[in-house]
N, C-alpha and C positions, 0 to 999 in steps of 0.2 A: 747714546753714549757721548759723554763730554770728554774734552781733552785730557783731564786728570784720569778719568776712568779708562781711557784708550791707553795711556802710558802705563798705568798700573796693570792692565790686562797683558800688555806686550812684554813687560818684565817677566810676568809669570810664564807666558808661553815660550819665551826665550830660554828660561831656565828648564822648562819641561821638555822642549825639543831642541837640544843642542844642534847647532848647524852641521848639516851633512851636505857637503858641496858635491852634487852629482856631476860636475864638470871636471873633477880632479884628473889630470892626465891627459885631457883632451885638448886638441887644437882649437883655436877660434872657429875654423871652418867646420870641423866636426861638431861644435856646439851649435852652429847656425844650422847645419843639416839636421841634427838631432831635434832641434826646436820646430823645424818645418815638419818632420815626421810626427812630432807630439801634437799637431793640430788635429782636433776633433777625435782623440783616442785617448787611452789610459797611458800612464807611465810605463806599465809593463809591456803593453804592445809597442810603444815607442822604442823601448830598449830591444825588443826582439827584432823590430825593423831594422835598427841601426846594426845589430849584430849581423843580420842577414846581409845587409849591404857590405859590411866589412869582410864577411866570408867571400863575397862575389869579388870585390875589388881589390881586397887585402889591405890597401891603405887608402883612407878616404881624403882624397886631395881633389882640388879644382880639375887638376890635369886628368886624373884618372876618371872621374865622373863626367867630364865634358866628352871624353872619348868613349863612354859606355853607352850603348844605345839605350833609348827609353824603356823598350820591352824588358830588357835585362834588369834594369834598375827596378821596374814595376814588380817583377818576379822576386827580386831580392827583398824588397821592403813590404811584401803584401801583409805581413803581420800587423803592420801599423795602420792598416785600413786605408781606403781611398788611394790605393797605390797608383792607379791610372791618372789621378789628378796631381798626385805628389811627384811622380817620377819625372814629368816634363819640367815641373818647377824646380826640382833639384838640378837637373841637367842644365836648365837655363841660367840658374844662379852660378853654378860652376863656370860656364862660359862667360858670363858678365864679370865674375871675379877675376877670371883670367885676362879678359880683353881691356878692363878698365883699372884693375887694381894690381896687375902683375901677379895675380894669384895668391894675394895676401889680404885676408879680411882684417888683419891687425892694422893696415893702413887706414882703413876706414875708423877703427876704433882709436887711432891717434888723434882724430878730429875732435873739436869741441862737441859736447854732448848733443846739442840740437842739430847740429850739422851731420854728425855721425847717424843720427836717427833718420834724418831725411834721406841719406845715401843708402842706408839699409833698406828703408821703405821703398826706394826706387828699384829694388830687385824683385823680380818676379815671384809672387807668393808670399812676400814678406810684408805683414801688416804691423799694427802698433804694437801688439803683444809680442810678436816674434822678435821684432827690432829691440824691445826693451829687455827682453830676456838675454839677447846677445849682449846688448850693451852693459847690463849688469853682471852677467855671469862670465863673459870672456874679456870684457874691457874695463871692469871696475867702475863703470859710470853709476852716478848716483840716481838711477831710475827705480821705480817701484812697479814691477810687472804685474798685471792683474790676470790671473787665470780663473778658472771657473770656481775654484774652491774660495779664492779670496774674494771674487765678486759676490758669491752666496754669503760669506761671513760679513762682508762690509754691508749688505742688505740688512742682515740680522742685527748688526750693531748700529745701523742707521748713520752711517758715516757720511753719506751724500744723499742729498734730495733726488738727485738724478742717478740713473742707473748705466748711462752709457760709459764706455771704457775710459775716456779721457777725463771724465768728471771724477770717477772712483779713483783713478791713478792721481789725480790732482790732490784729492782729499787725503790720501795716505801719504803722499809726499809732503803735503802741507804739515802734517802732524808727526812725521818721523825725521829724525835727524839723518842727513846723508850717510854718515858712517854706519847707521843701523839698518838702512833699507834692505840690504841683501840678506841678512839675518833674520829680519822680521818677515820679509816675504817668505822665506823658506819655512819660518815658524808657522805662519798662517796657513801655508799649504799642508803641513804636516798635521796641523790641528783638524783641518778639513777632512783630511783622509783617515784620521783616527777616530775623532769624536763628533765634530760638527758637520756630519754628512748630510747630503741632501735628503735622503730618506731615513726616517728613524734615527735622528741625532741622539747621541747617548749624553743627554743633558745631566743626568744624575751623577755622571763621572766627570763632568766638566769642571776644571778648577777655576773658571772665570765666569761661570754662569751668574753670579750675582750682579755683574756689571753688563751683562747681555740684555739688551732691550727686547729681543725676540723672546727670550726665555721669561722674562718678567711679564710680558704681554700674554704669553701662552699659559703661564700659572694663574694669572688673573682670569683668563677665559675658562680655565678649569675649575677655578673656584666658583664662578658664576654658575657653571653647568651642574655642579654638584649641590648647590644650595636650593633645597626644595621650599617652595612656598607654603605658608602655614594655612591650614584648611580648618574651617569650622566642623565640629562633629555634628553629623546629621542623624545618628542613630540608625542609618541604613547601611546594609551591606554594600560593599563595592565589587 
């Protein structure tokens, strides 16, 4: 897919999937905790884990979580999976935000993008994807977070020769205007959940399949597989 095809594709997807901001009404710290919970699980399970945590501590703040034992956090978030790994991360993040940022993630988000990204990634359990999600969704920074859906679709569209996180992120940021990154990030995720699935993608319903490299290649393979070689008649039964 070239740049023109990419822009054409994204205009179609942006129209098909109007932006639904899942962070509406959430604090920056809640967005950070939610993104940690989303690691290696589905959006549904992440939400169930967040609601379980909210039921346990009532208000998700650095102060509340820093004072909550890890075992209690783990029991509250078990729906999100990997609870025994995520609970100490969440409690440690709460403590670091209290100790170094006066309990305010917003202070990190006020920094320039690269500095803010580095400070977020210095927190326990926060990697590039989690940092980019928080920057984009909580701080309005022009990052393009790459989740499993976006990584899969980027491969199918041949947007980057390399498949590592930073290469795919750089490719999408290079081809996307800063003011469009949040909307297009969400549109590609919605497309991945709805049609361009990992297994059994619904290509026949896809509005952008004509520009999709993976779809065109699969059609060519299918065409070759259904083409039967000519055979000379031998007069013998087969």
